C-alpha positions in Angstrom: 23.1 15.8 9.7 23.7 12.1 9.0 20.6 9.9 8.8 20.8 6.2 9.6 18.4 4.8 7.1 19.3 1.2 8.1 17.0 1.3 11.2 13.4 0.1 10.4 11.7 0.7 13.7 9.7 -2.4 12.8 9.6 -3.4 16.5 7.4 -0.4 17.3 4.5 -2.0 15.3 2.8 -5.0 16.9 1.1 -6.4 13.8 4.5 -6.5 12.1 6.5 -7.5 15.2 4.3 -10.4 16.0 3.8 -11.9 12.5 5.7 -12.8 9.4 3.5 -10.6 7.2 5.2 -8.6 4.4 3.0 -5.6 4.4 3.3 -3.7 1.1 -0.1 -2.0 1.0 0.9 1.2 2.9 -0.6 3.5 0.3 -4.0 2.1 1.3 -3.4 2.3 5.1 -0.5 2.3 7.4 0.3 0.1 10.4 -0.1 1.6 13.9 2.8 1.8 16.4 2.4 0.9 20.0 2.3 4.5 21.1 -0.8 5.2 19.0 -2.7 2.1 20.2 -1.8 2.9 23.7 -2.9 6.6 23.4 -6.3 5.5 22.1 -6.6 2.9 24.9 -5.6 5.5 27.5 -8.3 7.9 26.3 -11.0 5.3 26.8 -9.5 4.3 30.2 -9.1 7.8 31.6 -10.7 10.5 29.5 -13.8 9.1 27.8 -16.5 11.8 27.8 -18.1 14.0 25.1 -15.7 16.8 24.4 -17.0 20.4 24.2 -20.2 19.6 26.0 -19.7 19.1 29.7 -18.3 21.3 32.5 -17.4 18.4 34.7 -13.7 17.5 35.0 -13.8 14.4 32.8 -15.5 16.2 29.9 -13.1 19.1 30.3 -10.2 16.6 30.1 -11.6 15.1 26.9 -12.0 18.6 25.4 -8.4 19.4 26.3 -7.2 16.2 24.6 -9.2 17.2 21.4 -7.8 20.7 21.3 -4.3 19.5 22.0 -4.6 17.4 18.9 -5.8 20.3 16.9 -2.8 22.3 18.0 -0.5 19.4 17.1 -2.0 19.2 13.6 -1.7 23.0 13.2 2.0 22.9 13.9 2.5 19.7 11.8 1.2 21.4 8.7 2.2 25.0 9.7 -1.3 26.4 9.6 -1.5 30.0 10.7 -4.5 29.6 13.0 -5.8 26.6 15.0 -9.4 27.4 13.8 -8.2 26.5 10.3 -7.9 22.9 11.3 -11.2 21.0 11.0 -11.7 17.4 12.2 -13.4 15.1 9.6 -13.6 11.4 9.0 -10.9 11.5 6.3 -9.9 13.0 3.0 -13.1 12.0 1.2 -15.3 13.8 3.7 -12.9 16.8 3.7 -13.1 17.2 -0.1 -16.9 16.7 -0.1 -17.1 19.4 2.6 -15.2 21.9 0.3 -17.2 20.9 -2.8 -20.6 21.3 -1.0 -19.8 24.3 1.1 -17.6 26.3 -1.3 -18.2 24.8 -4.7 -22.0 24.8 -4.5 -22.1 28.4 -3.2 -19.4 30.2 -5.1 -19.5 28.6 -8.6 -21.9 29.3 -11.4 -22.6 28.7 -15.1 -19.5 28.7 -17.2 -17.0 28.7 -14.3 -14.3 26.0 -14.6 -13.1 23.4 -12.2 -9.7 22.0 -13.0 -8.6 18.6 -11.7 -5.7 16.4 -12.8 -6.2 13.2 -14.7 -4.4 11.3 -11.9 -6.9 12.1 -9.1 -8.3 9.6 -6.7 -12.1 9.2 -7.1 -12.6 11.2 -3.9 -11.2 14.2 -5.8 -13.2 13.6 -8.9 -16.8 12.6 -7.9 -17.5 15.7 -5.7 -16.5 18.0 -8.5 -18.5 16.1 -11.1 -21.5 16.7 -8.7 -20.8 20.4 -8.3 -20.4 20.8 -12.1 -23.7 19.0 -12.7 -25.6 21.2 -10.2 -24.1 24.6 -10.8 -23.4 24.6 -14.6 -19.7 24.8 -14.0 -17.4 23.0 -16.4 -15.1 20.2 -15.2 -11.8 20.1 -17.0 -8.7 17.9 -16.7 -5.0 18.9 -16.3 -3.1 16.3 -18.3 0.2 14.6 -17.5 2.6 12.7 -19.7 2.9 8.9 -19.6 5.5 9.2 -16.8 3.0 11.3 -14.7 4.8 14.6 -15.3 2.7 17.7 -15.4 4.6 20.3 -17.4 4.8 24.0 -16.9 3.2 24.4 -20.4 0.3 22.1 -19.4 -0.3 24.2 -16.3 -0.2 27.5 -18.2 -2.6 26.3 -20.9 -5.1 24.7 -18.5 -5.5 27.5 -15.9 -7.3 30.5 -17.3 -9.4 33.4 -16.0 -12.4 31.0 -16.2 -10.8 28.6 -13.7 -12.3 29.1 -10.2 -11.1 25.9 -8.5 -8.0 23.8 -9.1 -8.2 20.5 -7.1 -5.1 18.3 -7.3 -3.3 15.5 -5.5 0.2 16.3 -4.2 1.3 12.7 -4.7 -0.4 10.2 -7.1 -1.6 7.0 -5.3 -0.8 5.0 -8.5 2.4 6.6 -9.8 4.0 8.0 -6.7 4.8 11.1 -8.6 4.9 14.4 -6.7 3.1 17.2 -8.5 4.4 20.8 -8.6 1.9 22.2 -6.2 3.7 25.5 -5.6 3.9 26.2 -9.3 0.2 25.3 -9.8 -0.9 27.4 -6.8 1.0 30.5 -8.1 -0.6 30.2 -11.5 -4.0 29.6 -10.1 -3.9 32.6 -7.8 -2.7 34.8 -10.7 -6.0 33.9 -12.4 -8.1 34.3 -9.2 -8.7 30.6 -8.6 -8.4 28.7 -5.3 -6.4 25.5 -4.9 -7.6 22.3 -3.1 -4.7 19.9 -2.3 -5.3 16.2 -1.7 -2.5 15.3 0.7 -3.7 11.8 1.5 -0.6 10.1 0.0 1.9 12.9 0.5 1.4 13.6 4.1 3.6 10.7 5.2 6.3 11.3 2.6 6.6 15.0 2.2 6.9 17.7 4.9 3.8 19.8 4.3 3.8 23.6 4.9 0.5 25.0 3.9 1.6 28.6 4.2 4.7 28.0 2.1 2.6 26.2 -0.6 -0.1 28.8 -0.2 -2.8 26.3 -0.9 -6.3 27.4 0.0 -7.5 24.0 1.2 -5.7 20.8 2.1 -7.0 17.4 3.2 -5.5 14.2 4.5 -6.6 11.0 6.4 -5.1 9.9 9.7 -5.0 6.3 8.8 -2.3 6.9 6.1 0.1 8.3 8.8 -0.2 5.6 11.4 -3.2 6.9 13.3 -6.7 5.2 13.6 -9.2 5.0 10.8 -12.1 7.4 10.8 -10.1 10.6 11.6 -9.1 13.1 9.0 -8.2 16.8 8.6 -9.5 19.6 6.5 -7.3 22.7 6.4 -8.7 25.8 5.0 -7.7 29.5 5.0 -9.6 31.3 7.7 -11.1 33.9 5.4 -12.5 31.3 3.1 -13.9 29.1 5.8 -15.6 32.1 7.4 -17.5 32.7 4.1 -18.7 29.1 3.7 -21.9 27.7 5.2 -21.9 24.5 7.2 -21.7 21.2 5.4 -23.5 19.2 8.2 -26.0 20.5 10.7 -26.7 19.3 14.2 -25.2 19.2 17.7 -22.2 21.4 18.7 -22.0 23.4 15.5 -24.5 26.0 16.7 -24.5 29.0 19.0 -28.3 29.0 19.4 -31.4 27.4 17.9 -35.0 28.6 17.8 -38.0 26.9 16.3 -37.3 28.5 12.9 -33.6 29.4 12.7 -30.2 28.9 14.1 -27.0 30.9 14.7 -23.9 28.8 13.8 -20.8 28.5 15.9 -17.5 30.1 15.1 -14.6 28.3 13.4 -13.7 25.5 13.6 -16.8 24.2 15.3 -19.1 25.4 12.5 -17.9 22.4 10.5 -17.8 19.8 13.2 -21.4 18.7 13.7 -22.1 15.9 16.1 -19.7 14.2 18.5 -16.1 14.5 17.4 -14.0 11.4 17.1 -12.0 12.3 20.1 -10.1 9.0 20.5 -9.2 9.2 16.8 -7.9 12.8 17.3 -5.8 11.6 20.3 -4.4 8.7 18.1 -3.6 11.2 15.4 -1.8 13.4 17.9 0.2 10.4 19.1 1.1 9.5 15.5 2.3 13.0 14.7 4.4 13.0 17.8 5.8 9.6 16.8 6.7 11.0 13.4 8.3 14.0 14.9 10.3 11.8 17.3 11.9 9.8 14.5 12.0 12.5 11.8 10.1 13.0 8.6 13.4 13.3 6.7 14.5 9.9 8.0 11.1 8.4 7.0 11.3 9.8 3.5 15.0 8.8 2.9 14.4 5.3 4.1 11.3 4.9 2.0 13.1 6.1 -1.1 15.9 3.6 -0.3 13.4 0.7 -0.1 11.7 1.9 -3.3 14.9 2.0 -5.2 15.9 -1.4 -3.9 12.6 -2.9 -5.1 12.5 -0.8 -8.3 15.9 -2.0 -9.4 15.0 -5.7 -8.6 11.7 -5.6 -10.6 13.5 -4.1 -13.6 15.6 -7.3 -13.8 12.5 -9.5 -14.1 11.3 -10.1 -17.7 7.7 -9.3 -18.6 7.0 -6.9 -15.8 6.2 -3.3 -16.7 6.5 -0.5 -14.1 4.0 2.2 -14.6 5.1 5.8 -14.5 8.6 7.3 -14.2 11.6 5.4 -15.3 13.6 6.4 -12.2 12.8 5.3 -8.6 13.1 8.8 -7.1 9.8 9.8 -8.7 7.9 6.9 -7.2 7.9 8.0 -3.5 7.2 4.7 -1.9 4.8 3.5 -4.7 5.5 1.0 -7.5 2.6 0.0 -9.7 3.2 -2.6 -12.4 1.6 -5.1 -14.8 2.8 -8.6 -15.7 2.3 -9.8 -19.3 -0.7 -12.2 -19.6 -1.3 -12.3 -15.8 -4.3 -10.4 -14.3 -3.4 -8.2 -11.3 -5.9 -10.0 -9.1 -4.0 -13.3 -9.8 -0.7 -11.5 -9.0 -2.1 -10.3 -5.7 -3.5 -13.8 -4.8 -0.3 -15.5 -5.6 1.7 -13.0 -3.5 -0.7 -13.5 -0.7 0.3 -17.1 -0.5 3.8 -15.9 0.4 2.2 -13.6 3.1 2.9 -10.6 0.9 0.2 -7.9 1.0 -0.2 -5.7 -2.1 -3.1 -4.0 -3.8 -4.6 -4.9 -7.1 -7.2 -3.1 -9.2 -7.8 0.4 -10.5 -6.9 2.0 -7.1 -9.8 4.4 -7.2 -8.2 6.2 -10.2 -10.0 4.8 -13.2 -9.5 7.9 -15.4 -5.8 7.7 -14.9 -5.7 3.9 -15.7 -7.7 4.6 -18.9 -5.4 7.4 -19.9 -2.3 5.2 -19.3 -3.9 2.3 -21.3 -4.7 -0.4 -18.7 -7.8 -1.4 -16.7 -6.0 -2.5 -13.5 -2.5 -3.0 -12.1 -0.7 -4.3 -9.0 0.7 -1.8 -6.5 3.4 -2.4 -3.9 3.8 0.5 -1.5 6.4 1.0 1.2 6.9 2.7 4.5 10.1 3.2 6.6 9.2 0.2 8.7 9.5 -2.2 5.8 12.8 -4.1 5.5 15.2 -5.6 2.9 13.8 -9.0 3.9 10.4 -7.8 2.9 11.7 -6.7 -0.5 13.5 -10.0 -0.9 10.4 -12.1 -0.1 8.3 -10.0 -2.5 10.8 -10.2 -5.3 11.2 -14.0 -4.9 7.5 -14.6 -5.1 7.0 -12.0 -7.9 9.7 -13.6 -10.1 8.0 -16.9 -10.1 4.4 -15.8 -11.0 4.5 -16.3 -14.8 5.9 -19.8 -14.4 3.3 -20.6 -11.8 0.6 -19.4 -14.3 2.0 -21.8 -17.0 4.4 -19.6 -18.9 7.9 -20.8 -19.4 9.7 -17.7 -18.3 
């Protein structure tokens, strides 16, 4: 099937449609199309009630909307059962849930937790905490300077002592996709479980949790054009059933006495309090939007924009792209440094041209230290970006050193 990657769909996004902003901070959060905004608005206009709690029609409609979203997510990631889909606030809460409910209860002295050096802090700090409380040992799976994790590194790092492997599918600094299927196969051969952070990959890579055979997977809705404050934890049913609740309170119980409680079945055991129903509705609308335009199209267009920008940056002196030397291994993310110019200054100067990029350590300080810098600038793309966006970015970028007083 031929894919027309020349269509941006920019007109579907009101913030982009109604301004001259060049938004290149998509790895942090994505813009929202009209259909998502309208779905959230419609929920509050027509279906606003506490889901799962009332037997009147409005509450039942809210519950139906929530469960329809769960079904949509199940199909989107190809989970086996709907009860394997847990609503959370986002990737950070999802990974903390796994760390607290699984890690704190099934790890002990001398067990090993393996994470990659390129992890976001949300996939580092929870495991540091688990290790400090259980006596488990936290180890790192190393990559090379291009971000590649070799088969040899995988084989050497995963041993019979390894109980958890927690790894990002796509680095938020390098844009490099990790060999999840290979890692999962090796981990399972040694009796370990795999936790996959899909926060960056979910909008670029079609995720099939059954094909990957990961035990847990987490992502945030705001990365895929849905509202902030809604996220997903996927977990294999047999593991979730063994785990105690992470939070306790309303709706995650079957019954409560003065001294004890019987917890609800999956997925509700892990959804204490009032669910973010409007966020779930927005997530459903975002997934439906993605399905309507096609994940393959989104990925191919993003790669096209990445290559366009990558090739242009390579022609500018004194700029150093971090990671792989080819654009195909950047998946919508280009991080870079400029000789003698601090990334914060780069970001500020670009902002004066209405170009939005991220500067800093990108919540991945161990990776930055490993690669030999404290901070960098990151431009990240989505299918709704345009060649004009890239042109504006490159024009502003190419003049930064001169603006800072350097002659080139």
